C-alpha positions in Angstrom: 87.7 -105.2 61.1 87.2 -109.2 60.2 85.6 -112.1 62.6 88.6 -114.0 63.9 88.0 -117.3 65.7 91.1 -118.9 66.7 93.7 -117.8 64.5 91.3 -118.2 61.2 90.2 -114.6 60.0 86.2 -114.6 58.1 85.4 -111.3 56.5 81.6 -112.0 56.8 80.3 -112.2 60.6 76.9 -114.1 59.5 77.3 -117.6 59.8 74.5 -120.0 58.1 73.1 -123.1 58.1 71.6 -126.0 56.1 68.5 -127.6 57.6 64.8 -126.5 56.7 65.0 -125.6 53.4 63.1 -126.5 50.6 65.4 -127.7 48.5 69.2 -128.0 48.1 69.1 -126.1 45.1 67.5 -123.1 47.4 69.7 -123.3 50.3 73.0 -123.1 48.1 70.9 -119.5 46.8 70.6 -118.2 50.1 74.4 -119.3 51.0 75.6 -117.4 48.0 73.0 -114.6 49.0 74.0 -114.2 52.8 77.6 -113.9 51.7 78.5 -116.3 54.7 82.0 -117.9 55.0 81.2 -120.2 57.7 78.0 -123.2 57.0 76.8 -125.2 59.7 75.3 -129.0 59.2 74.4 -131.3 61.6 76.7 -134.5 61.0 74.0 -136.9 61.9 71.8 -135.2 58.9 75.5 -136.1 56.3 75.2 -139.0 54.5 78.7 -140.2 55.2 78.8 -144.2 54.1 77.4 -143.8 50.4 78.6 -141.3 48.6 77.2 -142.1 45.2 73.7 -141.4 46.6 73.0 -137.3 46.7 73.8 -135.5 49.9 73.6 -131.4 50.7 77.4 -131.5 51.2 77.5 -131.8 47.3 75.8 -128.7 47.2 78.0 -127.1 49.1 81.2 -125.0 47.4 84.1 -125.8 50.1 86.5 -123.6 47.7 84.2 -120.9 49.2 82.6 -122.0 52.1 84.5 -123.4 55.7 82.5 -126.3 57.0 81.6 -125.9 60.9 80.2 -129.6 61.9 78.1 -129.3 64.8 76.4 -132.2 67.1 72.8 -131.2 66.6 70.3 -134.1 68.4 73.1 -135.2 71.2 71.5 -135.2 74.6 74.2 -136.2 76.6 78.5 -135.7 76.5 78.8 -138.8 75.3 77.2 -138.6 72.7 78.0 -135.2 71.5 81.8 -136.2 71.9 81.3 -139.0 69.4 79.6 -137.4 67.0 82.3 -134.6 66.8 84.8 -137.2 66.5 82.8 -138.9 63.4 82.4 -135.4 61.6 86.9 -135.2 62.0 87.3 -138.5 61.0 85.1 -138.6 57.6 87.2 -135.0 56.9 84.3 -132.7 57.8 86.7 -130.5 60.1 88.2 -130.3 63.7 85.9 -127.7 64.5 82.9 -128.0 65.8 79.9 -126.5 66.7 79.4 -127.7 70.4 75.2 -129.0 71.2 74.1 -130.9 73.9 70.9 -130.7 74.5 69.7 -130.7 78.1 65.7 -130.4 77.4 63.5 -132.0 74.4 60.9 -129.2 74.4 63.0 -126.3 74.3 66.2 -127.3 73.3 68.0 -125.6 76.0 71.7 -126.9 76.4 72.8 -129.1 79.3 75.3 -126.4 81.1 76.6 -129.6 83.1 77.2 -132.1 79.6 78.1 -129.0 77.9 81.7 -128.1 80.0 82.2 -131.5 79.8 82.2 -132.2 76.6 84.0 -128.9 76.1 86.9 -129.7 77.9 87.4 -134.1 76.4 87.0 -131.8 73.1 89.7 -129.1 73.1 92.2 -131.2 75.1 91.5 -133.9 71.6 92.6 -130.6 69.7 89.3 -129.4 68.2 88.1 -125.5 67.8 85.0 -125.6 69.8 82.3 -123.5 69.4 79.3 -124.2 72.3 76.2 -123.7 71.8 74.8 -122.0 75.6 72.3 -120.0 77.1 72.8 -116.3 78.0 74.4 -117.1 81.2 78.0 -115.2 81.9 78.8 -117.9 84.7 78.7 -120.6 82.5 80.2 -118.7 79.8 83.3 -118.1 81.9 83.3 -121.8 82.5 83.3 -122.8 79.1 86.2 -120.9 78.3 88.4 -121.9 81.2 87.4 -125.8 79.6 88.8 -125.0 76.2 86.1 -123.1 74.1 87.4 -120.9 70.9 84.1 -118.7 71.5 80.7 -118.8 73.0 77.4 -119.2 71.5 74.5 -117.9 73.5 71.3 -117.7 72.2 69.0 -115.0 71.9 65.8 -116.9 72.3 64.9 -120.5 72.5 65.6 -122.5 68.8 63.8 -121.7 65.9 61.6 -119.4 67.6 62.0 -115.9 65.9 60.9 -114.4 68.8 64.1 -112.0 68.7 66.4 -111.0 71.7 64.7 -112.0 74.7 67.1 -110.9 77.1 68.9 -107.8 76.2 71.0 -107.2 79.8 72.4 -110.7 79.5 74.2 -110.3 76.0 75.3 -106.5 77.1 76.6 -108.0 80.0 78.2 -111.1 77.9 79.6 -108.3 75.5 80.7 -106.4 78.5 82.9 -109.3 80.3 84.3 -111.8 77.4 87.2 -110.4 75.5 89.5 -113.1 74.9 87.3 -115.4 72.7 84.4 -114.2 70.1 80.7 -113.9 71.3 78.6 -114.9 68.6 75.0 -114.8 68.9 73.0 -118.6 68.4 69.5 -119.2 67.9 66.4 -117.4 68.4 66.8 -114.2 65.5 63.7 -114.1 63.1 63.9 -110.9 61.3 66.5 -108.7 60.0 65.9 -105.8 62.6 67.1 -108.5 65.2 70.5 -109.3 63.4 71.1 -105.7 63.5 70.3 -105.3 67.4 72.4 -108.4 68.1 75.5 -106.4 66.5 74.7 -103.2 67.7 74.9 -105.1 71.3 78.3 -105.4 70.2 78.3 -109.4 69.3 81.1 -110.2 67.1 78.8 -112.5 65.1 75.5 -114.3 64.3 74.5 -117.9 63.6 71.0 -118.2 61.9 69.4 -121.3 59.5 65.4 -121.0 60.3 65.3 -117.5 60.3 66.6 -117.7 56.2 64.9 -121.2 55.6 61.1 -120.6 57.1 61.4 -117.2 55.4 58.6 -116.3 52.9 61.5 -115.6 50.0 64.7 -116.9 52.0 67.0 -115.7 49.3 65.9 -112.2 50.0 65.9 -112.9 53.5 69.5 -113.9 53.6 70.5 -110.9 52.0 68.7 -108.7 54.2 70.6 -110.7 57.0 73.9 -109.8 55.2 73.2 -105.7 55.0 71.6 -106.0 58.8 74.6 -107.9 60.4 76.8 -105.2 58.2 74.6 -102.4 59.5 74.6 -103.5 63.0 78.1 -104.1 63.5 79.0 -100.3 61.2 76.9 -99.3 64.1 78.2 -100.8 66.9 81.9 -99.9 66.3 80.8 -96.2 65.5 79.3 -95.8 68.9 75.9 -94.7 69.2 74.5 -90.9 70.5 73.6 -90.5 74.2 70.3 -90.8 74.6 68.3 -87.6 75.8 65.4 -87.1 77.7 64.0 -83.8 76.0 64.5 -82.7 72.8 68.2 -81.5 71.4 67.8 -78.9 67.6 70.1 -80.4 64.9 70.0 -76.4 64.0 71.4 -75.1 66.9 71.0 -71.2 66.9 74.3 -70.4 69.2 76.7 -69.1 67.3 74.2 -67.3 64.5 75.5 -64.2 63.3 72.2 -61.9 63.0 72.4 -58.7 61.0 
C-alpha cells in the first residue's frame, strides 16, 4: 500500500532532506538512490529573488520530486507562519513541514507555538505536517488544529541516536489512525529506519543520516531498502516472542518405521 497524505499518493515512504551535503550534485545523486518522492528544503536556504544565481532548487527534478518547504530556523509561531506564506507565494508549495523551535540547543519544538501555527496555516489552506515531540497529547492537539500528518522525533535533530523511546512511538501508532505518522529526526543508520517502520510508522523523514555518512549515496540506498523492509515486516506481523526455544523442525507428526 502506498503512503497517502492529504489525498496525495506516494509510492515511497522515505522523505529526504537537502541540507549538509558536500555538493548539490551529491545531493541529487542521493535523492535518486533513495527512491524518495518527497524532498524537504528550508525556505530560508533558497534563493527566492535572484534566479540568475545557482540554487539548490536547480538540482531538484520537480517532474519526479515533490517539494515540501519547511520552516527550519523559526522560533515563534508568527515567524513560521510568515515563512510558510513566503514559500507558497514564490511557488514552492502550499504544503509545509512546520517547525517552531522552542530551544536552541536541543532544537526541541515549542508545542504551544506549533499548535497555534498549525491552526492558522490550516485555515489558510496549507497542508501542514508539523515536527513535534513523541507526545500523544500534543499530537492530538495538532490533529484537532488541522494537521495533515504528525511527525514525531525519534531523537534530537541531527543526533543520529536512533529511536530513544520505542514505547511512545508504539502508543502514538496505536492511538493515531486518522492521519499519517511520520518519524522525523534522530535516525542514524539503516537499522534505525527499519525499527521505526516495524513499529508501524507510515513514513520516515531524514537528512543528516544520509548527508553525513561516509558514502551518502550508498547510505541513501540502504535507507530505501531499510524502509521497505521495515514496512513489509510490520505488515506481515512478526512471530510471537517466547521465553524458551521452539524447534523449527518439530518431531510431532513424524512417522516412525
